[in-house]
DSSP file (Angstrom, degrees, kcal/mol; ACC not computed):
  #  RESIDUE AA STRUCTURE BP1 BP2  ACC     N-H-->O    O-->H-N    N-H-->O    O-->H-N    TCO  KAPPA ALPHA  PHI   PSI    X-CA   Y-CA   Z-CA
    1    1 A M              0   0    0      0, 0.0     2,-0.6     0, 0.0     0, 0.0   0.000 360.0 360.0 360.0 135.2    0.0    0.0    0.0
    2    2 A F        -     0   0    0      2,-0.0     2,-0.5     0, 0.0     0, 0.0  -0.741 360.0-174.4 -89.7 118.2    1.3    3.5   -1.0
    3    3 A L        -     0   0    0     -2,-0.6     2,-0.7     2,-0.0     0, 0.0  -0.947  14.2-146.1-110.9 134.7    1.4    6.0    1.8
    4    4 A L        -     0   0    0     -2,-0.5     2,-0.6     4,-0.0     4,-0.0  -0.880   9.4-144.3-104.2 119.4    2.4    9.5    1.1
    5    5 A N        -     0   0    0     -2,-0.7     4,-0.2     2,-0.0    -2,-0.0  -0.707  29.4-122.2 -80.8 119.2    4.2   11.3    3.8
    6    6 A L  S    S+     0   0    0     -2,-0.6    48,-0.1     2,-0.1     2,-0.1  -0.866  86.7  41.5-111.2 144.5    3.2   14.9    4.0
    7    7 A P  S    S-     0   0    0      0, 0.0     2,-0.3     0, 0.0    48,-0.2   0.592  89.6-127.9 -74.0 153.3    4.8   17.4    3.8
    8    8 A I  B     +a   55   0A   0     46,-3.0    48,-0.7     1,-0.2    -2,-0.1  -0.568  33.3 173.0 -72.0 129.1    7.0   16.3    0.9
    9    9 A K        +     0   0    0     -2,-0.3    -1,-0.2    -4,-0.2    -3,-0.0   0.657  43.1  99.0-115.7 -25.6   10.7   16.9    1.9
   10   10 A D  S  > S-     0   0    0      1,-0.1     4,-1.7     4,-0.0     5,-0.2  -0.451  70.5-135.8 -68.2 138.3   12.8   15.3   -0.9
   11   11 A P  H  > S+     0   0    0      0, 0.0     4,-2.6     0, 0.0     5,-0.2   0.835  96.9  55.8 -67.7 -32.6   13.9   18.0   -3.4
   12   12 A V  H  > S+     0   0    0      2,-0.2     4,-2.5     1,-0.2     5,-0.2   0.944 109.8  42.8 -70.0 -45.3   13.1   16.0   -6.6
   13   13 A P  H  > S+     0   0    0      0, 0.0     4,-2.5     0, 0.0    -1,-0.2   0.873 115.1  52.2 -67.4 -31.8    9.5   15.4   -5.8
   14   14 A V  H  X S+     0   0    0     -4,-1.7     4,-2.3     2,-0.2    -2,-0.2   0.935 112.2  45.3 -65.3 -44.8    9.1   19.0   -4.6
   15   15 A F  H  X S+     0   0    0     -4,-2.6     4,-2.4     2,-0.2    -1,-0.2   0.898 113.3  50.0 -63.5 -40.6   10.6   20.3   -7.8
   16   16 A A  H  X S+     0   0    0     -4,-2.5     4,-2.5     2,-0.2    -2,-0.2   0.907 111.8  48.6 -64.0 -42.1    8.5   18.0   -9.9
   17   17 A L  H  X S+     0   0    0     -4,-2.5     4,-2.4     2,-0.2    -2,-0.2   0.917 112.0  48.1 -63.7 -43.3    5.3   19.0   -8.2
   18   18 A L  H  X S+     0   0    0     -4,-2.3     4,-2.7     2,-0.2    -2,-0.2   0.910 112.7  48.0 -63.7 -43.2    6.1   22.7   -8.5
   19   19 A L  H  X S+     0   0    0     -4,-2.4     4,-2.1     2,-0.2     5,-0.2   0.917 110.7  52.1 -67.2 -40.4    6.9   22.3  -12.2
   20   20 A L  H  X S+     0   0    0     -4,-2.5     4,-2.8     2,-0.2     5,-0.4   0.930 112.4  46.1 -56.7 -46.8    3.7   20.3  -12.8
   21   21 A V  H  X S+     0   0    0     -4,-2.4     4,-2.1     1,-0.2    -2,-0.2   0.945 111.6  50.7 -65.3 -46.9    1.7   23.1  -11.1
   22   22 A V  H  < S+     0   0    0     -4,-2.7    -1,-0.2     1,-0.2    -2,-0.2   0.832 117.6  40.1 -61.9 -33.9    3.4   25.8  -13.0
   23   23 A L  H  < S+     0   0    0     -4,-2.1     4,-0.5    -5,-0.2    -2,-0.2   0.865 123.7  33.7 -81.7 -39.6    2.8   24.0  -16.4
   24   24 A L  H  X S+     0   0    0     -4,-2.8     4,-2.1    -5,-0.2     5,-0.2   0.849 106.0  61.9 -92.5 -37.4   -0.8   22.8  -15.8
   25   25 A V  H  X S+     0   0    0     -4,-2.1     4,-2.6    -5,-0.4     5,-0.2   0.909 102.6  50.0 -63.7 -43.4   -2.6   25.3  -13.7
   26   26 A P  H  > S+     0   0    0      0, 0.0     4,-2.0     0, 0.0    -1,-0.2   0.898 111.5  50.9 -62.7 -34.7   -2.4   28.3  -16.1
   27   27 A L  H  > S+     0   0    0     -4,-0.5     4,-1.5     2,-0.2    -2,-0.2   0.918 112.1  46.9 -64.7 -42.1   -3.7   26.0  -18.9
   28   28 A I  H  X S+     0   0    0     -4,-2.1     4,-1.1     1,-0.2    -1,-0.2   0.933 114.0  46.4 -65.6 -46.8   -6.6   24.9  -16.8
   29   29 A F  H  <>S+     0   0    0     -4,-2.6     5,-3.0     1,-0.2    -1,-0.2   0.781 107.0  58.4 -70.7 -26.6   -7.5   28.5  -15.7
   30   30 A K  H ><5S+     0   0    0     -4,-2.0     3,-1.0    -5,-0.2    -1,-0.2   0.864 103.6  52.4 -68.6 -33.3   -7.2   29.7  -19.3
   31   31 A K  H 3<5S+     0   0    0     -4,-1.5    -2,-0.2     1,-0.2    -1,-0.2   0.825 109.6  49.6 -67.4 -28.5   -9.9   27.2  -20.2
   32   32 A L  T 3<5S-     0   0    0     -4,-1.1    -1,-0.2     2,-0.2    -2,-0.2   0.394 117.5-117.9 -89.5   4.5  -12.0   28.7  -17.4
   33   33 A K  T < 5S+     0   0    0     -3,-1.0    -3,-0.2     1,-0.3    -2,-0.1   0.836  74.0 127.7  62.6  36.8  -11.3   32.2  -18.8
   34   34 A I  S   <S-     0   0    0     -5,-3.0    -1,-0.3    -8,-0.1    -2,-0.2  -0.937  71.1 -94.8-115.1 143.2   -9.5   33.3  -15.6
   35   35 A P    >>  -     0   0    0      0, 0.0     4,-1.2     0, 0.0     3,-0.7  -0.305  28.9-128.6 -61.0 142.4   -6.0   34.7  -15.8
   36   36 A G  H 3> S+     0   0    0      1,-0.2     4,-2.2     2,-0.2     5,-0.2   0.813 104.7  63.1 -61.1 -33.1   -3.2   32.1  -15.2
   37   37 A I  H 3> S+     0   0    0      1,-0.2     4,-2.3     2,-0.2    -1,-0.2   0.875 100.3  53.4 -62.2 -36.1   -1.5   34.1  -12.6
   38   38 A V  H <> S+     0   0    0     -3,-0.7     4,-2.4     1,-0.2    -1,-0.2   0.884 107.5  51.7 -64.4 -38.3   -4.6   33.9  -10.4
   39   39 A G  H  X S+     0   0    0     -4,-1.2     4,-2.6     2,-0.2    -2,-0.2   0.891 108.7  50.4 -61.4 -43.2   -4.4   30.1  -10.8
   40   40 A L  H  X S+     0   0    0     -4,-2.2     4,-2.2     2,-0.2    -2,-0.2   0.910 111.2  47.9 -64.0 -40.2   -0.8   30.0   -9.7
   41   41 A I  H  X S+     0   0    0     -4,-2.3     4,-1.8     2,-0.2    -2,-0.2   0.934 114.1  46.6 -67.8 -42.4   -1.5   32.1   -6.6
   42   42 A L  H  X S+     0   0    0     -4,-2.4     4,-2.3     1,-0.2    -2,-0.2   0.892 111.7  51.6 -63.6 -40.6   -4.5   29.9   -5.7
   43   43 A A  H  X S+     0   0    0     -4,-2.6     4,-2.7     1,-0.2     5,-0.2   0.890 108.0  52.6 -65.1 -38.7   -2.5   26.7   -6.3
   44   44 A G  H  X S+     0   0    0     -4,-2.2     4,-1.1     1,-0.2    -1,-0.2   0.877 110.0  47.9 -61.2 -39.1    0.3   28.0   -4.1
   45   45 A V  H  < S+     0   0    0     -4,-1.8    -2,-0.2     2,-0.2    -1,-0.2   0.904 113.1  48.9 -69.8 -38.7   -2.2   28.6   -1.3
   46   46 A V  H  < S+     0   0    0     -4,-2.3     6,-3.3     1,-0.2     7,-0.4   0.924 118.8  35.2 -68.8 -46.8   -3.7   25.2   -1.7
   47   47 A I  H  < S+     0   0    0     -4,-2.7     8,-2.2     4,-0.2     7,-0.4   0.586 101.5  98.2 -86.1  -7.6   -0.4   23.1   -1.7
   48   48 A G  S ><>S-     0   0    0     -4,-1.1     5,-2.1    -5,-0.2     3,-1.1   0.010  94.0 -91.0 -73.8-179.7    1.4   25.4    0.8
   49   49 A P  T 3 5S+     0   0    0      0, 0.0    -1,-0.1     0, 0.0     7,-0.1   0.752 125.7  49.1 -68.0 -21.9    1.8   24.8    4.5
   50   50 A H  T 3 5S+     0   0    0     -5,-0.1    -5,-0.1     2,-0.0    -4,-0.1   0.481 116.2  44.7 -97.9  -2.2   -1.4   26.8    5.4
   51   51 A G  T < 5S-     0   0    0     -3,-1.1    -4,-0.2    -7,-0.2    -5,-0.2   0.500 136.0 -25.9 -99.6-112.7   -3.5   24.9    2.9
   52   52 A L  T   5S-     0   0    0     -6,-3.3    -5,-0.2    -7,-0.1    -6,-0.1   0.650  80.2-127.3 -77.7 -16.8   -3.3   21.1    2.4
   53   53 A G      < +     0   0    0     -5,-2.1    -5,-0.2    -7,-0.4    -6,-0.1   0.821  62.9 139.8  72.8  33.0    0.3   21.1    3.8
   54   54 A I  S    S+     0   0    0     -6,-0.4   -46,-3.0    -7,-0.4     2,-0.4   0.885  70.8  34.9 -73.0 -36.5    1.7   19.2    0.8
   55   55 A L  B    S-a    8   0A   0     -8,-2.2     2,-0.2   -48,-0.2    -1,-0.1  -0.925  77.2-142.8-116.4 141.3    4.8   21.3    0.8
   56   56 A E        -     0   0    0    -48,-0.7     2,-2.0    -2,-0.4     5,-0.2  -0.600  38.6 -93.4 -93.9 164.3    6.6   22.8    3.8
   57   57 A R        +     0   0    0     -2,-0.2     2,-0.1     4,-0.1    -1,-0.0  -0.546  69.5 151.1 -80.8  83.8    8.2   26.2    3.7
   58   58 A G     >  -     0   0    0     -2,-2.0     4,-2.1     1,-0.0     5,-0.2  -0.393  63.1 -87.2-103.4-175.7   11.7   25.2    2.8
   59   59 A S  H  > S+     0   0    0      1,-0.2     4,-2.3     2,-0.2     5,-0.1   0.850 125.6  52.0 -64.2 -36.4   14.4   26.9    0.8
   60   60 A S  H  > S+     0   0    0      2,-0.2     4,-2.2     1,-0.2    -1,-0.2   0.874 110.1  48.0 -68.5 -36.9   13.1   25.7   -2.5
   61   61 A V  H  > S+     0   0    0      2,-0.2     4,-1.8    -5,-0.2    -2,-0.2   0.890 111.1  51.4 -70.9 -39.2    9.6   27.0   -1.9
   62   62 A I  H  X S+     0   0    0     -4,-2.1     4,-2.1     2,-0.2    -2,-0.2   0.911 110.3  49.9 -61.2 -44.0   11.0   30.3   -0.7
   63   63 A M  H  X S+     0   0    0     -4,-2.3     4,-2.2     1,-0.2    -2,-0.2   0.923 110.7  47.8 -63.4 -41.9   13.0   30.6   -3.9
   64   64 A F  H  X S+     0   0    0     -4,-2.2     4,-1.8     1,-0.2    -1,-0.2   0.810 110.6  53.4 -71.5 -25.2   10.0   29.8   -6.1
   65   65 A G  H  X S+     0   0    0     -4,-1.8     4,-2.0     2,-0.2    -1,-0.2   0.865 108.7  48.6 -72.2 -35.9    8.0   32.3   -4.2
   66   66 A T  H  X S+     0   0    0     -4,-2.1     4,-2.0     2,-0.2    -2,-0.2   0.879 111.9  49.1 -67.0 -38.3   10.6   35.0   -4.8
   67   67 A I  H  X S+     0   0    0     -4,-2.2     4,-2.0     2,-0.2    -2,-0.2   0.866 110.0  53.0 -65.6 -36.0   10.6   34.0   -8.5
   68   68 A G  H  X S+     0   0    0     -4,-1.8     4,-2.3     2,-0.2    -2,-0.2   0.907 107.6  49.6 -64.7 -44.0    6.9   34.2   -8.5
   69   69 A L  H  X S+     0   0    0     -4,-2.0     4,-2.2     2,-0.2    -2,-0.2   0.903 110.5  50.1 -63.0 -42.3    6.9   37.7   -7.1
   70   70 A L  H  X S+     0   0    0     -4,-2.0     4,-2.3     1,-0.2    -1,-0.2   0.883 110.5  52.0 -61.5 -37.7    9.5   38.9   -9.7
   71   71 A Y  H  X S+     0   0    0     -4,-2.0     4,-2.2     2,-0.2    -2,-0.2   0.900 108.6  49.2 -65.4 -42.2    7.2   37.3  -12.4
   72   72 A I  H  X S+     0   0    0     -4,-2.3     4,-2.3     2,-0.2    -2,-0.2   0.892 112.0  48.5 -62.1 -42.8    4.2   39.2  -11.1
   73   73 A M  H  X S+     0   0    0     -4,-2.2     4,-2.2     2,-0.2    -2,-0.2   0.893 110.7  51.9 -65.1 -38.9    6.2   42.5  -11.1
   74   74 A F  H  X S+     0   0    0     -4,-2.3     4,-1.5     2,-0.2    -2,-0.2   0.913 109.8  48.3 -61.9 -43.2    7.3   41.7  -14.6
   75   75 A L  H  X S+     0   0    0     -4,-2.2     4,-1.4     1,-0.2    -2,-0.2   0.893 111.0  50.7 -65.7 -40.2    3.8   41.2  -15.8
   76   76 A A  H  < S+     0   0    0     -4,-2.3    -1,-0.2     1,-0.2    -2,-0.2   0.894 108.5  52.7 -63.3 -38.3    2.6   44.4  -14.1
   77   77 A G  H  < S+     0   0    0     -4,-2.2    -1,-0.2     1,-0.2    -2,-0.2   0.835 105.0  55.0 -69.2 -30.7    5.5   46.3  -15.9
   78   78 A L  H  <        0   0    0     -4,-1.5    -1,-0.2     1,-0.3    -2,-0.2   0.834 360.0 360.0 -71.7 -28.8    4.3   44.9  -19.3
   79   79 A D     <        0   0    0     -4,-1.4    -1,-0.3    -3,-0.2    -2,-0.2   0.478 360.0 360.0 -79.5 360.0    0.8   46.3  -18.7
């Protein structure tokens, strides 16, 4: 029987999960006619430590959060 230990601590599954979220969530939200950045923010809330607790607040999550903030500022600058 497969048991998933949460939060995920190994760097490879964390990175794979984050890449999966970054690739799939904007596509799903585009189909729903909602901006993809909103989907990324909501997905971060859901999988984060205060949501379902799938990921803990480690160094990789902090790095991706910083990259996300820079991405939001970049998109705001384009508008």
